[in-house]
C-alpha positions in Angstrom: 39.9 -21.0 0.8 39.8 -17.3 0.0 38.7 -18.2 -3.5 35.9 -20.3 -2.2 34.8 -17.5 0.2 34.7 -14.9 -2.7 32.6 -17.2 -4.9 30.2 -17.8 -2.0 29.9 -14.1 -1.4 29.1 -13.4 -5.1 26.6 -16.2 -5.1 24.8 -14.7 -2.1 24.8 -11.2 -3.6 23.3 -12.5 -6.9 20.6 -14.5 -5.1 19.9 -11.7 -2.7 19.2 -9.2 -5.6 17.0 -11.6 -7.5 14.2 -11.7 -5.0 14.3 -7.9 -4.5 14.0 -7.2 -8.2 11.3 -9.8 -8.6 9.3 -8.2 -5.7 9.8 -4.7 -7.3 8.6 -6.0 -10.7 5.6 -7.7 -9.1 4.7 -4.6 -7.1 5.0 -2.5 -10.3 2.6 -4.9 -12.1 0.1 -4.8 -9.3 0.2 -1.0 -9.2 -0.4 -0.9 -13.0 -3.3 -3.3 -12.7 -4.9 -1.3 -9.9 -4.5 1.9 -12.0 -6.1 0.2 -15.0 -9.0 -1.0 -12.9 -9.5 2.5 -11.4 -9.3 4.1 -14.9 -12.0 1.7 -16.2 -14.3 2.5 -13.2 -13.8 6.3 -13.7 -14.5 6.0 -17.4 -17.8 4.2 -16.7 -18.8 6.9 -14.2 -18.1 9.6 -16.8 -20.0 7.7 -19.5 -23.0 7.3 -17.2 -22.9 11.0 -16.4 -22.9 11.8 -20.1 -25.9 9.5 -20.6 -27.8 11.1 -17.7 -27.0 14.6 -19.1 -28.4 13.7 -22.5 -31.5 12.2 -21.1 -32.1 15.2 -18.9 -31.7 17.5 -21.9 -34.1 15.4 -23.9 -36.6 15.4 -21.1 -36.4 19.2 -20.8 -36.9 19.8 -24.5 -39.7 17.3 -24.8 -41.5 18.8 -21.8 -41.2 22.3 -23.2 -42.6 21.0 -26.6 -45.4 19.2 -24.7 -46.3 22.4 -22.8 -46.4 24.3 -26.1 -48.7 21.7 -27.5 -50.9 21.9 -24.4 -51.2 25.7 -24.6 -51.8 25.6 -28.4 -54.6 23.0 -27.7 -56.2 25.3 -25.3 -56.5 28.0 -28.0 -57.9 25.7 -30.7 -61.4 24.3 -31.1 -60.5 21.2 -29.2 -60.0 18.9 -32.2 -56.6 17.3 -32.7 -56.8 17.8 -36.4 -57.1 21.6 -35.9 -54.1 21.5 -33.5 -52.0 19.5 -36.0 -52.8 21.9 -38.9 -52.0 25.0 -36.7 -48.6 23.5 -35.8 -47.7 22.5 -39.3 -47.2 26.1 -40.1 -44.3 26.1 -37.6 -42.4 23.2 -39.2 -43.8 20.9 -36.6 -45.7 18.2 -38.4 -47.7 15.7 -36.4 -49.3 12.4 -37.6 -53.0 11.6 -36.8 -53.3 7.9 -36.2 -56.4 5.7 -36.7 -57.0 5.6 -33.0 -57.6 9.4 -32.9 -54.1 10.2 -31.4 -51.8 12.9 -32.6 -48.1 11.8 -32.6 -45.0 13.9 -33.0 -41.6 12.2 -33.7 -38.1 13.4 -32.7 -34.7 12.1 -33.7 -31.6 11.7 -31.5 -30.8 15.5 -31.9 -34.4 16.2 -30.7 -35.4 17.7 -34.1 -38.8 16.8 -35.6 -38.4 13.7 -37.8 -40.3 10.9 -39.4 -41.5 7.8 -37.6 -38.6 5.7 -39.0 -35.9 8.0 -37.7 -37.6 8.7 -34.3 -36.1 8.0 -31.0 -38.5 10.1 -28.9 -42.3 10.6 -29.4 -44.9 12.9 -28.0 -48.4 11.4 -28.1 -51.6 13.5 -27.6 -54.6 11.4 -26.8 -58.2 12.6 -26.3 -59.4 11.6 -22.9 -62.7 9.7 -23.0 -65.6 10.6 -20.8 -65.1 14.3 -20.8 -68.8 15.3 -21.3 -69.9 18.9 -21.5 -67.8 21.9 -22.3 -64.5 20.6 -21.0 -62.2 18.9 -23.6 -59.1 17.1 -22.2 -56.1 15.5 -23.8 -53.4 13.4 -22.3 -49.8 14.2 -23.4 -47.1 11.7 -22.9 -43.4 11.6 -23.9 -41.8 8.3 -24.8 -38.3 7.0 -25.5 -37.7 3.4 -26.6 -41.3 2.5 -25.6 -40.7 3.8 -22.1 -42.9 6.7 -20.8 -40.8 9.6 -19.6 -43.7 11.9 -18.5 -47.3 12.5 -18.9 -49.9 15.1 -18.0 -53.4 16.3 -19.1 -54.4 19.6 -20.6 -58.0 20.8 -20.5 -59.9 23.6 -22.2 -63.3 25.0 -21.3 -65.5 25.9 -24.2 -69.0 26.9 -23.2 -71.6 25.5 -25.6 -73.7 28.2 -27.4 -72.0 31.1 -25.7 -71.7 34.1 -28.0 -69.1 36.7 -27.3 -70.7 40.1 -27.5 -68.0 42.7 -27.9 -70.3 45.7 -28.0 -70.4 46.0 -24.2 -66.6 45.9 -23.9 -66.0 48.9 -26.1 -65.5 52.3 -24.4 -67.4 55.3 -25.6 -65.6 57.6 -28.0 -63.6 60.4 -26.3 -64.9 63.9 -26.3 -68.5 63.2 -25.4 -69.7 63.8 -21.9 -70.5 60.7 -20.0 -73.5 60.5 -17.7 -74.9 64.0 -18.7 -77.8 64.3 -21.0 
């Protein structure tokens, strides 16, 4: 009888440990699964943050270039061909299209590039219906055929106005003024 009691006790111990070790193993697997799911979510958040940072940097650089184009346009004669030729001297070559638009292309690193390698484009379009001495262009920045921003730049050029610089020159020093 003592032998039977000892076998029965060992049997209970073995069966009692088996459910506990299975529960521990199951809990360990569930914890690893939860950790993996949280890691995937965190990596996606970091990747989306990086994409947002890159898009923000691109938007900033394109906006600054567009403002430079607008200010340069204001100092030229109002023709996009003149604007393109004045900017080619600065290693910033634009392309005049058949529709009368001036297009600048940028690659992924936001450096000026060809149309084939372009990811971003700046498009300068003359605004129709600007009669009189005001010339206006619309400037828009695009990525993947999606417009990022757009604004208009205008310049005032009076027709037939001649700048007379003789009235703006001061009299030479040393001569008395107003006495005669």
